C-alpha positions in Angstrom: 21.6 11.7 -10.9 18.5 12.0 -13.0 15.8 9.5 -12.1 12.6 8.6 -14.1 10.0 6.9 -12.0 7.2 5.3 -14.1 4.2 4.5 -11.9 0.7 4.4 -13.4 -1.0 4.9 -10.0 1.5 7.4 -8.4 -0.1 10.0 -6.1 0.9 12.6 -3.6 -0.5 14.2 -0.4 -2.5 16.4 -2.7 -4.0 13.7 -4.8 -4.0 10.7 -2.4 -2.6 7.2 -2.8 -0.4 5.7 -4.1 2.2 7.4 -1.8 5.3 5.3 -2.1 6.6 6.9 -5.3 6.1 10.4 -3.8 7.9 9.6 -0.6 10.9 7.9 -2.3 11.1 10.6 -4.9 11.0 13.3 -2.3 13.9 11.7 -0.4 15.9 11.5 -3.7 15.2 15.2 -4.3 16.4 16.0 -0.8 19.6 14.1 -1.6 20.2 16.4 -4.6 18.8 14.2 -7.5 16.4 15.2 -10.2 13.3 13.1 -10.2 10.5 12.8 -12.8 7.4 10.8 -12.0 5.2 9.8 -15.0 1.7 8.6 -14.1 -1.8 8.2 -15.5 -4.4 10.9 -15.1 -7.0 8.3 -13.8 -6.5 5.9 -10.9 -9.0 4.0 -8.8 -6.9 4.5 -5.6 -6.5 8.3 -5.7 -8.9 10.5 -3.7 -8.5 13.2 -6.4 -7.4 13.1 -10.0 -5.2 15.8 -11.8 -7.3 18.0 -14.1 -5.8 18.1 -17.6 -8.5 20.5 -19.1 -8.7 18.5 -22.3 -5.0 18.2 -22.9 -3.3 14.9 -23.4 -0.7 15.7 -20.6 -0.1 17.9 -17.6 3.3 18.8 -16.1 3.5 20.1 -12.6 5.9 20.2 -9.7 5.0 18.9 -6.2 7.5 19.4 -3.4 10.4 19.5 -5.9 9.3 16.4 -7.8 8.5 16.8 -11.5 5.2 15.1 -12.4 3.9 14.3 -15.8 0.3 13.1 -16.0 -0.8 11.4 -19.2 -4.5 11.4 -20.1 -6.2 8.1 -19.7 -9.9 7.1 -19.7 -11.9 6.9 -16.5 -12.9 3.4 -15.2 -14.3 1.6 -12.2 -13.7 -1.9 -10.9 -11.3 -4.5 -12.3 -12.9 -5.1 -15.7 -12.4 -4.1 -19.3 -12.3 -0.4 -18.3 -9.3 -0.8 -16.2 -7.5 -2.8 -18.9 -8.3 0.0 -21.4 -6.9 2.5 -18.9 -3.6 0.5 -18.6 -3.3 0.2 -22.4 -3.8 3.9 -22.9 -1.1 4.8 -20.4 1.5 2.3 -21.7 0.8 3.3 -25.3 1.2 7.0 -24.6 4.4 6.4 -22.6 5.8 4.4 -25.6 4.8 7.1 -28.0 6.5 9.7 -25.8 9.6 7.6 -25.0 12.0 9.2 -27.4 11.0 12.7 -26.3 11.3 11.7 -22.6 14.7 10.1 -23.2 16.1 13.2 -25.0 14.6 15.8 -22.7 15.3 14.2 -19.3 18.3 12.1 -20.2 17.7 9.8 -17.2 20.5 7.9 -15.6 18.0 5.4 -14.0 14.5 4.4 -15.3 12.2 2.6 -12.8 9.2 0.6 -14.1 6.8 0.4 -11.2 3.1 0.2 -12.1 1.9 -3.0 -10.3 1.1 -4.6 -13.7 4.4 -5.2 -15.7 3.5 -3.9 -19.2 5.2 -0.5 -18.5 8.5 -2.4 -18.8 8.3 -2.1 -22.6 8.3 1.7 -22.9 10.6 2.0 -19.8 13.2 -0.2 -21.5 12.9 1.8 -24.7 13.6 5.0 -22.7 16.5 3.4 -20.8 18.0 2.1 -24.0 17.7 5.5 -25.8 19.2 7.3 -22.8 21.8 4.8 -21.9 20.3 4.5 -18.5 20.0 1.6 -16.0 16.7 -0.1 -16.0 15.0 -1.1 -12.7 11.9 -3.2 -12.4 10.0 -2.7 -9.1 7.6 -5.5 -7.9 4.5 -4.5 -6.1 2.4 -7.6 -6.5 3.4 -10.6 -8.5 1.5 -10.2 -11.8 0.3 -12.4 -13.5 0.4 -14.7 -10.5 -1.9 -12.4 -8.5 -4.9 -12.4 -10.8 -4.4 -16.1 -11.5 -4.4 -17.1 -7.8 -6.7 -14.4 -6.4 -8.9 -13.9 -9.5 -8.7 -17.6 -10.7 -7.9 -16.4 -14.2 -6.6 -19.1 -16.6 -3.0 -18.9 -17.7 -4.3 -19.1 -21.2 -6.5 -16.0 -20.8 -5.2 -13.4 -23.4 -4.7 -10.8 -20.6 -2.7 -13.2 -18.5 -0.6 -14.2 -21.5 0.2 -10.5 -22.1 1.1 -10.0 -18.4 3.3 -13.1 -18.5 5.1 -11.8 -21.6 5.8 -8.5 -19.9 7.0 -10.1 -16.7 9.4 -12.4 -18.6 10.6 -9.4 -20.6 11.2 -7.5 -17.4 13.3 -10.2 -15.8 15.3 -10.7 -18.9 16.2 -7.0 -19.4 16.1 -5.2 -16.0 19.5 -4.4 -14.6 18.1 -4.5 -11.1 14.9 -5.9 -9.6 13.5 -4.3 -6.4 10.6 -5.9 -4.5 8.4 -4.7 -1.7 7.6 -8.3 -0.9 10.3 -9.9 1.3 9.9 -13.5 0.3 10.0 -13.5 -3.5 13.6 -14.8 -3.9 12.7 -18.3 -5.0 10.0 -17.1 -7.4 12.2 -14.4 -9.0 15.2 -16.7 -9.3 12.9 -19.4 -10.9 12.1 -16.8 -13.6 15.8 -16.5 -14.4 16.9 -13.6 -12.2 20.2 -14.1 -10.3 19.9 -13.5 -6.6 22.4 -10.6 -6.7 20.1 -8.6 -9.0 17.2 -8.8 -6.5 16.9 -6.2 -3.7 14.1 -5.9 -1.0 12.9 -2.4 -0.3 9.7 -2.6 1.8 7.0 0.0 2.3 7.5 2.6 5.0 6.5 5.9 6.7 7.6 9.5 6.7 8.8 10.2 10.2 8.5 13.9 9.8 4.7 13.6 9.4 4.5 12.0 12.8 7.0 14.3 14.5 5.2 17.5 13.4 2.1 16.5 15.2 -1.4 15.5 14.1 -4.3 17.5 12.8 -7.3 17.4 15.1 -10.1 14.9 14.3 -13.3 16.2 12.8 -15.7 17.2 15.6 -18.2 14.4 14.8 -15.5 11.7 14.9 -14.1 13.1 18.2 -17.6 13.0 19.6 -18.3 9.5 18.5 -15.0 8.2 20.0 -15.5 10.1 23.2 -19.0 8.6 23.6 -17.5 5.1 23.4 -15.0 6.0 26.1 -17.6 7.6 28.3 -19.6 4.4 28.2 -16.5 2.6 29.6 -15.7 0.6 26.4 -12.4 -0.3 24.9 -11.9 0.6 21.2 -10.7 -2.0 18.7 -10.0 -0.1 15.5 -9.5 -0.6 11.8 -8.4 2.3 9.5 -8.1 1.7 5.8 -9.8 0.3 2.7 -12.9 -1.8 3.2 -12.2 -4.4 0.6 -12.6 -8.2 0.3 -8.9 -8.8 1.0 -9.1 -6.9 4.3 -11.1 -9.7 6.0 -13.5 -7.3 7.7 -16.3 -9.8 7.8 -14.1 -11.8 10.2 -13.8 -8.6 12.3 -17.6 -8.4 12.3 -17.8 -12.1 13.2 -15.6 -11.4 16.2 -17.7 -8.4 17.1 -20.8 -10.6 17.2 -19.0 -13.0 19.5 -18.1 -10.1 21.8 -21.4 -8.2 21.6 -22.0 -8.4 25.3 -18.5 -7.3 26.3 -17.1 -3.8 27.0 -15.6 -3.2 23.6 -16.6 -1.3 20.5 -15.3 -2.1 17.0 -14.6 1.1 15.0 -14.1 0.8 11.2 -12.8 4.0 9.6 -12.5 4.5 5.8 -14.4 3.4 2.7 -14.2 0.8 -0.1 -16.3 -1.6 -2.2 -17.3 -3.7 0.8 -18.3 -0.9 3.2 -22.0 -0.8 2.2 -22.4 -4.6 2.6 -20.6 -4.5 6.0 -23.0 -1.8 7.2 -26.0 -3.7 6.0 -24.8 -6.8 7.8 -24.1 -4.9 11.1 -27.6 -3.4 10.9 -29.3 -6.7 10.1 -27.5 -8.5 13.0 -28.0 -5.6 15.3 -24.3 -5.3 16.1 -24.6 -2.3 18.5 -20.9 -2.6 19.3 -19.8 -1.7 15.7 -19.3 1.8 14.4 -18.5 3.0 10.9 -16.8 6.3 10.4 -16.2 8.0 7.0 -12.7 8.5 5.7 -10.6 11.3 7.4 -7.7 13.3 6.1 -4.3 11.6 6.0 -2.9 14.2 8.5 -5.6 13.2 11.0 -4.7 9.5 11.1 -2.2 9.8 14.0 -4.8 11.4 16.2 -7.3 8.7 15.2 -5.0 5.9 16.0 -4.2 7.3 19.4 -7.9 6.6 20.2 -7.5 2.8 19.5 -6.7 0.4 22.4 -6.0 -2.3 19.8 -5.6 -2.0 16.1 -6.7 -4.7 13.7 -5.4 -5.9 10.4 -6.6 -9.0 8.7 -6.1 -11.0 5.5 -7.8 -13.8 3.7 -6.1 -17.2 3.8 -4.4 -17.1 0.4 -1.4 -19.1 -0.8 -0.2 -16.0 -2.7 0.9 -14.5 0.6 3.7 -17.0 0.9 5.8 -14.4 -0.9 5.3 -12.0 1.9 3.2 -8.9 2.7 4.0 -5.2 3.0 0.9 -3.4 4.2 1.0 0.4 4.6 -1.6 0.6 7.3 0.4 -1.7 9.5 3.3 0.8 9.4 0.9 3.5 10.6 -0.4 1.3 13.4 3.2 0.7 14.6 4.2 4.3 14.3 1.3 5.2 16.5 2.6 2.7 19.1 -0.7 0.7 19.0 -0.7 -3.0 19.9 -1.9 -4.9 16.9 -4.0 -8.0 16.3 -2.7 -9.4 13.0 -4.8 -12.2 11.4 -2.6 -13.7 8.7 -0.7 -16.6 7.4 2.1 -15.3 5.2 5.8 -15.7 4.4 6.6 -12.9 6.9 5.0 -11.5 10.0 6.1 -7.9 10.9 4.0 -7.9 14.1 5.8 -11.0 15.3 9.2 -9.7 14.2 8.6 -6.4 16.1 6.8 -8.0 19.1 4.1 -5.4 18.9 1.0 -7.5 19.3 -0.5 -10.9 18.6 -0.6 -12.8 15.3 -3.5 -15.3 14.9 -4.7 -17.4 12.1 -6.8 -15.6 9.4 -10.6 -16.0 8.9 -11.1 -17.5 12.4 -13.4 -15.2 14.4 -13.2 -17.3 17.6 -9.4 -17.1 17.6 -9.6 -13.3 16.8 -12.0 -12.7 19.7 -9.7 -14.6 22.0 -6.8 -12.5 20.8 -8.7 -9.3 21.4 -9.6 -10.4 24.9 -5.9 -11.2 25.7 -4.7 -7.8 24.5 -7.4 -5.9 26.3 -6.7 -7.8 29.5 -3.3 -6.3 29.6 -2.7 -3.1 31.6 -2.5 0.2 29.7 1.2 0.3 30.4 1.7 -3.2 29.0 -0.2 -2.4 25.9 1.8 0.8 25.5 5.1 -1.1 25.9 4.0 -3.5 23.3 3.1 -0.7 20.9 6.4 1.0 21.5 8.2 -2.1 20.2 6.4 -1.6 16.9 7.4 2.1 16.7 11.0 1.3 17.4 10.9 -1.4 14.7 9.5 1.0 12.1 12.0 3.8 13.0 14.9 1.3 12.6 13.8 -0.3 9.4 10.9 1.4 7.6 11.3 5.1 7.3 11.6 6.6 3.9 15.0 8.3 4.5 16.4 4.8 5.1 14.4 3.2 2.3 15.3 5.9 -0.2 19.0 5.3 0.4 18.5 1.5 0.1 16.6 1.9 -3.2 19.3 4.0 -4.7 22.1 1.7 -3.5 20.2 -1.1 -5.3 20.0 0.9 -8.5 23.8 1.6 -8.4 24.8 -2.0 -7.4 
């Protein structure tokens, strides 16, 4: 089967996030299918961008997956620049749709760019090629910018998004969602329940089985110093953004400043500088910030955590469910997790691999940390192993790749 996967933000181990298209495509290639990913040259979530050397497109092969990168303008933040970047990608894809349909002759076309406007060129390609059309939901746009960004439904950009979403639900043969609780919403938009399939995020078990790369010497030294001082490590690894509720983590650290625990935040993001300034101003000596490390070093890092933290803001939007990548990593590392969330689903509770507490409540979070750290090492390890078994049974890409293709063929 020939599969066209359209994802504006697609990445790879070479370029960085977004990883889901790469992992699914690699599984399909291993199953004997031909896969073409089409993505934009500029993305705010990649660590590196493909270099097009002034050309409007670049074709390359990564681990058996054919990639096409279309030139798009650079941008930062979520303003007009990002919208221009979206429009450039969708426009180029539409202009190239006939050529793509004739050269690739796809059997399945997947529109999967977070925002839904790629459905228009994707449907054109599918129609020209006589292919099945799949619409993949990451976040519910335009609902996400309306509820999180407080944008009016009459804003021109929101109206454009709504038109694209409605078009997708009218014309897609299959709808795939990472979010597990979208059934009522999608059905309210006119999609029969038998056309909706849930395929969550996952992990590549081979990356964990092959062993981890060693930590950078400075990171190893910093974590060893914490241990030598007799402190527990509560760790967070990931983006430092508003939605990650890291100010709540610092609030909990302030409450626990006189206890034998150090809070380690690894990564970068738009909120990191502000978090660092706050920790310095409040003299939070029990907080350490560490720069991002390579993806292959993450398993070694997580093994140094006694408890892993993941938090969310209190947002009604999460009623449709959550599918965080970092939580899959925590669980694969068999770390007990403190999960601060109110959502339509709770993977930590389902797996029995930690404690779930209400979000944005530092007193409750501090109490949860104390309860987890009061357990014996063996009890924490047993709790963590529940998470690893849960991921291995439900969230590995060999399993998810097959589920996704089964949905496409249903």
